[in-house]
C-alpha positions in Angstrom: 83.4 101.0 127.6 87.0 100.1 126.3 90.6 101.6 125.8 92.9 101.8 123.0 94.9 99.2 124.2 92.2 97.4 124.5 90.5 97.8 121.0 94.4 97.6 119.4 94.5 93.9 121.3 90.9 93.1 119.0 91.8 94.3 115.9 95.0 92.4 115.5 93.7 89.5 117.0 90.9 89.5 114.3 93.5 90.4 111.5 95.1 87.2 112.4 92.2 85.5 112.4 91.5 86.4 109.0 95.2 85.9 107.6 95.5 83.0 108.5 92.2 81.4 106.6 93.4 83.3 103.4 96.5 81.7 104.1 94.7 78.8 103.9 92.9 79.4 100.6 95.8 80.1 99.0 97.3 77.8 99.6 94.6 75.8 98.3 94.3 77.2 95.4 98.3 77.6 94.7 97.9 73.2 94.7 95.0 72.9 92.8 96.3 76.0 89.8 99.9 74.1 89.7 98.7 70.7 89.4 95.7 71.8 86.3 98.4 74.8 85.1 101.4 72.6 84.0 98.6 69.6 82.6 97.1 72.0 80.1 100.4 74.2 79.8 98.3 77.5 80.4 101.1 80.2 81.3 98.3 82.4 83.0 96.8 79.8 85.2 101.0 78.9 86.2 101.2 82.4 86.5 97.2 83.6 88.7 99.0 80.0 91.1 103.3 82.4 91.4 99.8 84.9 92.7 98.5 82.9 95.3 101.8 82.0 96.3 103.0 86.1 96.8 99.6 86.5 98.2 100.0 83.7 101.1 103.9 85.2 101.5 101.7 88.2 101.8 99.8 87.4 104.4 102.4 85.7 106.2 104.4 88.5 106.3 101.1 90.9 107.4 101.3 88.1 110.1 104.4 87.9 111.4 104.4 91.2 111.6 100.9 91.7 113.4 102.1 89.3 116.1 105.6 91.1 117.1 103.3 94.8 117.0 100.8 93.2 119.1 104.5 92.1 122.0 105.7 96.1 121.5 101.2 97.3 121.8 101.4 95.1 125.1 105.1 96.1 126.4 105.1 99.8 125.5 100.5 101.0 125.9 100.9 104.4 124.4 102.2 103.1 121.5 100.6 105.1 118.4 101.8 103.6 115.5 103.1 99.8 114.6 106.5 99.2 114.8 106.6 96.5 112.1 104.3 97.3 110.1 105.7 99.5 107.8 109.1 97.3 107.8 106.8 94.4 106.5 104.7 96.9 103.4 108.4 97.4 101.9 109.5 94.1 102.5 106.3 93.0 100.7 106.7 95.5 98.0 109.7 94.9 96.9 108.8 91.5 96.5 106.1 91.9 94.6 107.6 94.5 92.2 110.7 92.0 91.4 107.6 89.0 90.5 105.2 91.1 88.8 108.4 91.8 86.5 110.2 89.2 85.8 106.1 87.7 85.0 105.3 90.4 82.6 109.8 89.4 81.0 108.4 85.5 80.2 105.7 86.3 78.8 106.6 88.4 76.8 109.5 86.4 75.7 107.1 83.4 75.6 104.6 84.9 72.9 107.4 86.7 71.1 110.4 84.0 70.4 107.9 80.5 71.2 104.3 81.9 69.3 101.7 79.8 70.8 102.5 76.7 73.1 101.5 74.4 70.5 101.5 71.7 73.8 98.8 73.9 75.2 95.5 72.0 75.2 93.1 73.8 77.9 89.3 71.6 78.6 85.9 72.0 80.2 88.4 71.3 83.9 90.6 74.4 83.4 88.0 76.1 83.2 86.1 75.1 85.6 89.7 75.7 88.3 89.9 79.3 87.1 86.3 80.7 87.9 86.2 78.1 91.5 89.6 80.2 92.1 87.4 83.1 90.5 84.8 82.7 92.8 87.2 81.4 96.0 89.0 84.9 96.2 85.2 87.2 96.2 84.2 85.0 98.3 87.5 85.7 101.2 87.1 89.0 99.3 84.3 90.3 101.0 84.2 88.5 104.6 87.4 90.0 105.2 86.1 93.6 104.3 82.8 93.0 106.6 85.9 91.3 109.4 87.8 94.7 109.1 84.7 97.3 108.7 83.3 96.0 112.1 86.8 95.5 113.4 87.9 99.4 112.5 91.2 97.3 111.4 92.7 99.5 108.3 95.5 96.6 107.3 92.8 93.9 106.9 90.7 96.3 104.7 93.7 97.2 102.7 94.6 93.0 102.5 90.7 92.8 101.5 91.7 94.7 98.5 94.1 93.2 97.8 92.7 90.5 97.3 89.7 92.6 95.0 91.9 92.3 92.8 93.8 89.0 92.6 90.2 87.8 92.1 90.6 90.2 89.0 93.8 88.0 87.9 91.7 85.5 88.2 89.1 87.1 86.4 91.6 87.7 83.6 92.5 84.6 83.8 88.9 83.1 82.8 88.3 85.2 80.1 91.8 83.6 78.4 91.0 80.2 78.7 87.5 81.2 78.0 89.2 83.1 74.3 92.0 79.5 74.4 88.6 77.1 74.0 87.1 79.1 71.1 90.7 79.4 69.7 92.2 82.9 70.8 95.3 81.2 71.7 96.9 84.8 72.1 95.5 85.4 74.8 96.9 82.8 78.1 100.5 84.7 77.5 98.5 88.3 77.8 97.0 86.9 80.3 100.3 86.1 82.1 101.6 89.5 81.0 98.3 91.4 82.3 99.0 89.8 86.2 102.3 90.1 86.0 102.1 94.0 85.7 99.0 94.1 88.3 101.1 92.6 90.4 103.9 95.0 90.1 100.8 98.1 90.6 100.3 96.1 93.8 103.9 96.0 94.6 104.1 99.2 94.3 101.3 100.1 96.3 102.3 98.3 99.1 106.1 100.0 99.5 104.4 103.7 99.3 101.9 102.7 101.8 105.1 101.1 103.8 107.6 105.3 103.3 103.9 107.0 105.1 104.2 105.0 106.9 107.1 105.7 108.2 107.8 109.4 107.7 104.7 109.3 109.9 105.8 107.5 112.4 109.3 109.9 112.5 107.2 112.5 112.9 104.6 111.9 115.7 107.9 111.1 117.3 109.0 114.5 117.0 105.6 116.0 118.3 105.8 117.7 121.8 104.1 115.9 124.3 100.8 117.1 126.0 103.0 117.2 129.3 100.2 120.5 131.0 96.7 121.4 129.9 99.0 124.4 129.2 100.3 122.8 125.7 97.1 121.2 124.7 96.5 122.7 121.8 99.4 121.8 120.4 99.2 118.3 120.3 97.9 117.2 117.4 96.8 112.9 116.7 95.7 111.5 113.6 93.7 108.7 114.4 90.2 109.2 116.5 92.4 107.3 120.3 95.3 109.0 121.6 97.1 107.9 125.2 95.6 110.0 128.1 97.8 109.4 131.7 95.2 112.1 134.2 96.6 112.3 137.7 94.4 113.6 140.5 95.7 116.3 142.6 95.3 116.8 146.5 93.7 120.2 146.1 95.5 123.0 147.7 99.3 121.0 146.3 97.4 120.9 142.6 96.0 125.1 143.8 99.7 125.6 144.9 100.9 124.4 141.6 98.7 126.1 138.9 98.8 129.6 141.2 103.0 129.6 140.5 102.2 128.5 137.4 100.3 131.7 136.3 101.5 133.8 138.3 104.8 133.9 138.7 106.2 135.2 142.2 109.7 138.0 141.9 111.2 137.0 144.8 113.3 140.1 144.8 110.5 141.8 145.7 109.5 144.1 148.3 106.4 142.5 150.0 104.3 145.3 152.2 102.8 144.4 154.9 98.8 145.8 155.9 98.4 146.9 158.7 94.8 147.1 160.9 94.1 150.0 162.8 94.3 149.5 165.9 
């Protein structure tokens, strides 16, 4: 039977391995998307490349938080909530929100002031890179979700659904490039704006989750401790496991302690002595 500390350590280890693989994949996709996006002058693909960069930065922040939380859990096995993860989520939410709003604004300026970019030229290679990014992110989502369920890591599962949102942005780019090849050139700027809105929504989700975790941790710190069996009914836990420090006392001391707690003795009360008849 594994202890709560061992389960949390295993979950953090699995999360770290999956996040490292996600960082490598996003780095490769970003390099490929930037190269092809600059060559084709595709604002949608460049926006998706920026999204991949933000994803890579997000994975790095979560990975750092996991490493710090693992060290904190080893130092204090009774810790019930991660210490650094909510702070990383707040920072990540602010970063995603600012990045998404900037992308929406740039896409709007490009569509209104410049109109259709005359330098844009899409071919089958551009469409192939978009399809490759879509397939890679969908595969990463399925693997990450499976590992999250196996390790029972809520953080990894949340990150998996973030990857699914990234796959949706790649789908938008794929449709936009396909439409541009068919003559609908306005779809490229529209795709960049939609991706920006997706990033803003993702940032809001991360930020609100970080605030919720911070409030939950503060509320947990104010809960009464179960110092005696009589106080066990007032303690609540928000997880399936909770630390329990059980100490076994010898029979006589435990009997004396229980009697003292249940039947308080008045020191000033008179003591009645019973004498047996002679």
